[in-house]
N, C-alpha and C positions, 0 to 999 in steps of 0.2 A: 791431241786425242785425249779423252776423258780417261783418267786412270782406271785401271782394272778394278780396283777396290771400289769405285763408285759407279759400277755397272751393275745392273739387274740383268742376270743372264739365265737363270732357271726359269724355264716355262712355267712351272707350277707358281713361283713367286709372282710373275707377271699376271697370271690368270687370277690368282688371289686377289691381287691389287686391282685389278680391273673390275672384279665382282663387288669387293667389300670396301674399297676405298672411297673417300670423300671426293667430290668433284667440284671443279671450278671450271666455268665455260667462258671462252672468249670467241669472237666471230672466227678466228684463225686457229685456235688449239683448244682442246679438252685436256685439263690436267686432273688426273687421278692421284691421290696421295693418301698415306697413312703413316702413323708413327710406328717404326719398327723397333725392335729390341736391341739394336746395334749402336755403336757410338759413331757411326759415319752415315751419311745420306747416299742412297743409291738411285740411279736414274735408268729409265728405259725410254726409248723413242719408238713410235709407231707411224709410218707414213705409207698408207695403203695405196693400192692401185686405183682406188676411187679418186684420189687426189690428182695423179697423173699416170698414164699407162707407161711412161718412159721410165726406166729404171735410173737413168742419168739424172733426171730431174728429182725424182724420189730420193736418191743418194746425196745430191747436193744438199737438199733441204735437211736431211738427217745429220750431215756433217756440220751445217751451220748451227742447228739446234745443240749438238754435242759441244761445239766450240763456245757457245754461249754460256751453257752450264759450266764448262771448264773455267771460264773467266769469273764466274760468280762463286765458285767453291768456297774460296776463303771466307766469304760472308754468309754462306748458307749454313743454317743451324743443323747440327749432326742429329741423327736418329730418325730419319724420314725415308720412305721409299715413295719415289715419284715416277709416274707414267705420263709422258707428253704424246698426245695424240694429235697429229697434224690434220687440218681440214684443208679443203681446196683453196680457200682464201688465203692460206699462209704462202702460196706460190707469188701472191702479189707483193709480198714485203721484201724489201731488200735487208741486208744483213744488219745495219743500224736498227732499222725498225723491229726486226726479230728480237734483237736484244733489248729494246725498249719494252716491248710487249712482254717477254719473258720476266723482265725486272718487275714490272707491273703485277703480273700474276703471282709471281713467288712472294712478293710483299703483301699481296692481298691474303694469301693463305698462311701468312706469318712465318714463313721459313727462311726469308731473306731480309737482312737488315741493311 
């Protein structure tokens, strides 16, 4: 489970991030990010019903994304807010492929070393 201090919980923070954050696009994910004023990085995940109607499938994908980020936390630069939006093609990935795609995306936006 992703530690509580690393979660974006406030609806206003997530909406601001979605509007004002920089974007990075992959076929499976959209990643929105910006630098925050804190000394930790925070993450939020969105898997909409457009991805799949079944909550079980959406929740499984969200858990996999959270676990991926939790594993990467020691190497993630502090001071960023990140929103990961899953697309329909993310369902085709298994867990190691999700880890590989997220590592690629986070290194491209220069918050993962």
